[in-house]
Structures are given as structure tokens and as C-alpha cells.
N, C-alpha and C positions, 0 to 999 in steps of 0.2 A: 337563343336557338341558333343564331348565325355562327356563333362560336368565335366571333372576332370583335374585339373592342379595342383595336389599335389606335394610337394617337399619332398618326402620321403627319408630317410637315409642321409640327408644333401647334396643331389645332386641337383644343380640347373640345369635348362634346358641348360643354356650356358656351364656349366662345362662338362655336358654330351656330348654335341655336340663336345667339345674339345677332350675328352678322346677317341672318336672314337668308331667304331663298336664293337670292342672286349670287351671293359669295358662295354658298353651299353648292350651287350648281356648277360654278367655275371650278371649285375645289374637287368636286366629284368628277367632273369632266377631265380633270388633269390625270386621273388615275391614282392620285395621291392617297385618297381615303376610301376605305371600304368598311362595311360592317355597321354603319349607323343607320338603322331603319329610319330614324328621324329626318335624315337628309332627304329621303324619298318622300316622306310626308310634307316636309317643307317646300320641296321642289318636285311636285308630283310627276312621277314617271309611269307611263303605261307601256306595257310590252305586248305586242300583238303576236300570239302564237297560234299556229295551225298544225294539224297533223291528224293522225287516225284516232278514232274514238277510244282505242284501248287505253290511251294515256292523257287524253285531253278531258280532264275530270274536274267538275266544279269544285269539289272539296280541296283539290290542290290549289286552285286559284284563290279560294277563301283563306287557306292557311298561309299562303304567300302574302297576301294582303295584311294579315294579322302579324306575321313575323317580320316582314320587311317593309311594309308600307307601299310596296309595288303592286300596281293593278295589272292583272293578267287578262287580256281579252283573248278567249280561246275559241277557235273554230275547228270543229271536227269534220273530216272528210274520209272517204275511202282511200285506199293506197294509190290507186291510179290517179285520182283527182289531186292527191297530195303531190305526186311526182310532176304532174302537169303545172300546177300552181306554182311550185317552187321555181320553175324556170320561167314561165310566162308572166308571172305577176310578182317579181322580186320586191317591189316597193310596198306590197300589201301586207307584209309580215316583218316581224323583227326576229322571231324565234322559229326555226323550222324543226318540228318534232317528227322527224321521219325515220324510215327504215334504212338500213344499210345498203340494201340493193338499190333503193331509190337514190341514195347518195351517189352511187356509180353513175347514174344518168345526170345528176344534178351538179355535183361539185366541179366537173371540168368546165361548166359554163360560166363559172366565176360569180354566181349569185350568193355563195356562202363563203365567208372569210375564215381562214384557218385560226385555230384557237392557240394561244400561248399557253402551253402546260404549266408554266411557272405561276400563272394566275388561277390555276384550277387547284383549289385547296385540297380536294380529295383525290387528286390524280393517282397518287401512290396506292390508294385503296381499290382502284379499278381491277376487277378479277382478270387474270392473265389471258383469259379467252380473247379479250379485246386488244391485247398487245402483242401476243405471240400465236394466237389461234389454237392454243392448247390449254385446256382447263387444268390438266394434271400433267406433270413432266412426261408421262408415257402416253398421253392422248395422241390419237391420230388426227391430223388436221382434216376436217371434213371438206367434201366437195362444195361447189357453189361459190357465192360471194361471201366468203368468211370475212367477218368485220374487220379483222386486223389488216386485210389486204387493201382496204380502202380507208383505213384509220388514220394514216399519217401523211404529211407532205414535208418537203424539204425546207420551206420558208414561208413567210407571211403573205407572199404574193403568188405562191405556187398554185397550179391547177391540175397538176398530175400527181398520182399517189406515189408515195415513197416505198421502197422495198422492205423497210423495217421501221422500228420505233425511232422517232425523232422528238424534238421539243414542240412540234406543231401538229395538233390534233385536228381532224376534219370535224369531228363532232364529239361531244361528251356522251358516252353511252349511258343509258338510263334503264332500259327495259328490254327483256328478251325472254325467250321460252323455248322449250322443245315440244314441238307439235306432233300429234299423232291422230288416229281415228277415234272419234266418239262413237260409243254404241249404247244401245238400250238393252242391257242384259236380260231384262224381262221379256223382250221381244225377238232377239236374235236366236235363242234356242240352243245355242252351243257355245263352246269356247272359241274366241277370236284370237289368233296368234300372229297373223301376218297381214301386211298391206294387201295381199292378193284376195283376202276374204271379202273385200268390198265388191268383187266381181262374181261372187257365188250366185248362180242362178236362183238359189233359194231366196235371195234378197232382191230379186228383179222388181223394179218400180219403187224400191224402198231405200235407195242409196242416193247420196249426193256428194258432189265435190264442189269446191268453191270457184267462183267465176272472177278471180283476180289472176290474169294470165300468167304473170311472173311467179305466182305461188301455186296455182293450180297445175301448171305444167310439171312442177317438182313433185306434187302428190302423184300425178299420172306416172312420173318416172319411177317413183318408189313402188307403185303398183306393178308396172311393166316388169321391172327387174325381179320383184318378188314372184311373178308368175313365170319367170324364166323366158320371157319373150325377147329380151334384149339385155346386153350388158353395156352400159354407157362408159365411155372413157371418162367423161365428167358430166354427171347429170345437170350440173349448173351451167354447162357451156356446150350444148348439143350442136352436132353438125346439122346441116339441112336435111341429110338422109335420116338422122335420128329423129329430128323434129317431125318429119313426114310420117315415119313409122308410128311415133307416139300419137299424133293426131288422128291417123287413120284408125288406129286402135280405139281411141275415144269416140270417133264418129260411129263405128261399128257397134260399140257398146251402147251409145246413146239411141241408135236406130232400132236396137234389139229391145229397148225398153228398160235397160238396166237402171238408169237414173230417174229419180222422181223430180229433181230440181237442181238448179245451180245457184248457190247463194253468194251474195256480195257483202252483206253486213252481219255483224254479230247477232243482231236481233233475228234476222231471217234464220240463222243456224239454229238458234234457241227454239224458235216457233216450230221449225220442221221436226225437231227432236221431241219437244215436249208434247206435241200433238200425236206423235206416233206415225206421222206420215213417212218418216225416214227412221230406220233403225240402225244404220251404220253410215257414217259420213266424215268428211274433213271436218275438224272442229278445233276450236281454241279452248285451252284449259279453263278460263273463267266462264265461257259459255256452257261448258258441262256443269260447272258449279251453279250457273243461273238456272239450268234445267232441274238440278237436284234441289235448289231452293224452292221450287214449285212443288216439291214432294213427288217428283217423278224420278224413277231409277234411271241413272245415266253414268257411264264410266269413261274415263279417258284411258284407252287401252294401250298398254305397252306392247310393242310388236317386235318380233325377233330381228327384223332387218334394221331397227333403230328409228331415230326421230328425224323429222325435218324441222330445222330451227330457223328462227329469225331474231333480229335484234334491232333496237332503235335507239336514237339519242337526240340530243339538242344541238342544233347548229345555229351559228350566228349569221344573220343576213349581212351582206357585204357593205350595205349602207350604214351600218351601226358605227358610231364614233362618240367620243366625249362621254357625257354623262350617261347617255343611253347605253353605250358599250359597257361602261362600268356597271350600270344597273343590271345588264344581262349577265355579266360574269358573277355579280353577286347573287342573282337569281339561281344560276346554275350551281354555284357553290352551296347555296341553301338546299337546292333540289337534291343534291347528293350527300347532304349532311345527315340523313337518316330517317326523318319523319316520312318523306314520300317513299323512300325505299321500303319501309315497314308496310306502308299502305299498299304498295304494288305487290309485295310478297304475300300479303294477306288476300289478295285477289287471285293468287295462283300464278302470277308472273315472277320473274326474278329481278332483283336490283343489281345494278352494275357495281355498286359499292356495298358489298354484303356486310363489312364490319360495322359500318355506320348504321345500317338498317337493323342490325341485331339489337342495338341499344333501344330500339323503339318497339320491340316485340317481347312478349312474355316467354318465359322458358318453354312453355308448353307449345305456344305458337311456333317458335323456332324449331322445336323438335318435330312438330307435325309437318310444317311447310318445307323445312330445309334439310332436316336430318332423317326424314323418313321414319320417325318414331310414331308409335300409336298415341293418339290424342289422350291426354289424361282427363281433360274436361271438355266442355263444348267448345268447338272452334267456331269463332264468329267472323263474319265478313267485315270489312271496314265500316259498313254501315250499322253493324250490331246485329245482323240476322244470324241465326244458327245455320252454319254450313255443314258441320259434321258433328256427330255424336262421340261421346268418349269411347275410345277403342278403335276408332277409325284410323286407317293408314292411308296416306296419300297415294293415288294412282301413280304407279311408275317408281315410287320409292324416293330416295334422297336426291338432293340437288346434283351430287357427284354421279349418281346412277343415271339420272336423266340427261344432264348436259354432258356427261362423259360418253353418251351413246348417240351423239349426233352424226347422221350419215351424210346430210347435205344442209347447206344454208339457202334460203331464198336468194335468187340471183338474177342478174341481168346477163344475158348471153351475148356473144359477139353477133350472133344471128337474131338479135332481139326483134327487129322489125319483121323479119320473115316469120318468126315464132308468133308474134302478135296477129299477123294476117291469117296464119293458119288456125290459130286458136279462135279467132272470130268466125272462121268457116265452120269449126266444130260447133260452136254455140249457135250458129244460124242453121245448121244442118237438120 
């Protein structure tokens, strides 16, 4: 599964097994050998990973243990807690599974070390979105913290981002998606076509946006522009005046009773929608799938203004060195070798290395999830539950249609502290 069986530095697999854990540990720590799961079994390595619940999945840890012999200890948090822990508890983790907007806050503090792209086996398979900001040659680079703008640094000790592609990566991208509004088509009673529809008085008391400030403010910006209330120079980097206007709009909407709730976690969004308490809200694609899995009608609605996008990846803690650093690179190479990518694609997310993920999906799965084709047979979740029936087409269509219509990325603004203070005033109002 790792795809590597190299015999570096004249050591055969058999002689390594004979020499025992101590020598294996030294050899592994030298960076000379990779690809022998037995090394990690002989010289047990545990990697502590934390990040948001979307990708800290037990099945990945189990498969990693089977394939590499590396033990993954996973901790799932919400986005804000992940940002805080990255900086304030750098010795509590080895792998930071974080989003790119979080990276903008975290990387300059020096808690994550740059990655040598020459040690990343599937670097050349990473979709161009993470290298140039464009999915297709004619794509428009979206507003906000586009991953490529925080993706590279100039050298192994750098703490500031490079203007373009270099040999030093801040993170290996792993997961991303194009987000929009989720709706209950059986309860909204009409066609939904724009972000502005969440403010329709007909849905008063039955709407929700997410209470993760750096993301919620972007949804609010999409709504505000769609309503014609404002045109931002950059939705992902608002001025104080633009922040004030946006927050005042949200406070007025809240006080008029437009919102039912503000959710922070995947499960909260699923429960609000499945119960029918909410009929239109900010949502994540797999949460829509989770509602549908309960037998409740739910749709991830493409909107004319486009999508708000996010991406995440795996970062190396700055304290990693020797055998642990080697194991971390080995883990990241395994992660991007296809099995995990197929798993994430089947959840409704996208893998950063699409070519390797394709090898772990059936033709029908690839057609449904990536190419926007009608399902030929039943479409199953990674756990084997029926998610879609034959004939179903994915909401929003193909990978290119969805990721090619990104209007903005989740972001950290220059006025981030001011935005957070104003957002908290909105939630408390």
C-alpha cells in the first residue's frame, strides 16, 4: 500500500529485522529508509494528530495502523479550538490537521515546520488549485485566503509565505470542498437560487448560519452581496466599515427573528435540518448526506453567486525530528496514496490527489462523485450505508463545475480581531 520498497543505504528488509529496534530506529531517524511498515512495528511510533471532526476519522487511524504500523492518536475539535491549540499547545501534537485560513494565523508563530516537497511522494499529483489558485487554466482566483497564497515558503526556517510555488510546502493539502446552503426541498415550498433566499421572510425562525466567525462572516458576505446591500472589494479581507455594515445587518436579522439557531458542529447542523426546525441554512456537503441517510429529504443547493470554499491539510509540528519526522512523512505519503482520498471523496469531500484516489473508487463511484454522472447502481457511504439510489446525480454536478465556481475561500482578515469582537456582539445581541 505504501508503494515503496526501496533498499536505501544497503540495508535489506531481512537484515533490518535482524538488527532489531535500536538500529532500525537510528536508520529510520537518519531519513535513509522509508516504506517498511515493519520498522514502525519494531520501533513503535505514535503520531498525535488533532484537527476538525471532518477528517479525524477512526477508520483512517485503523487503516494507517494496518498499512504502516504507525499508531495515530486523533483528537477532534472545532475550527476555533484547533486554531488556538495549534499556537498555545505546540508540544501536544505531532500532526496539525487544520484549514488553510487557520494556517494564516498559525504558521508565522513557528509552531509548524515547512515540508520538503522532495520528500512528498505525491506532490506532483496535487490539484493545481493548491499551487496556482486555479483549478482550470481559465479559472478566476477566488477572494479570501486562497490556499496557494499560504501554501509555500522560501526555505526550511521561513515563517513568512512565499509569493509563488517553491520546494517548501506549509502543509500537504488533503481535503476541501465547495460549500453552499442546505435546504429541505419538502419544506421550503419553492425553488432556491440565491444566497439571498435565506433572508426570505417566509423562512423567518427557520434559518441558521454557522457560528464559526471566520466562516460565518463569509456566508454573511455572500448573502449581503446577493441581496445587493454591498459590494466588497474582497469579502475575505473586509475593512472595518464593511465589517460593521455586515454585523449590523446580521444583528437586525437576528432581532427580527430570522434565525432559529447558530450551529458550531456538524451534528448540530444535521439535527436542526433532520428535525425540520430549520429549512434553509449554512451546511457542509456530508451533513446533507447524513440527513438524507436518515430518510429525510435534504439538498445541497447550487446558487447563482457560486460557492464559499475551504481546504485543509496536514502540517508537521516544529518539534518533529529523526524517526518521528520520518514516520510523519511516511504517514503523509500514505495518506495521499489513494485509500484515504477515495474515502473522503465517498463522503462528499474532495481529495487533494485525485489521480491516486481514483484507483480506490469504482467507475460508478467516480462517475457520481467526481464527474457529475447519474449513478448506475446504489451509491454507498464509506461505512456501507446506501446514500443514493440508481439514477441520482450529485447536487451541483461535477468536480469542475463545483470547484470551478468558488467565489471566496474561508479566510483570516487583516482586521480579524475587530471582526471577532463584532461577531461576538452579534451572537450576544
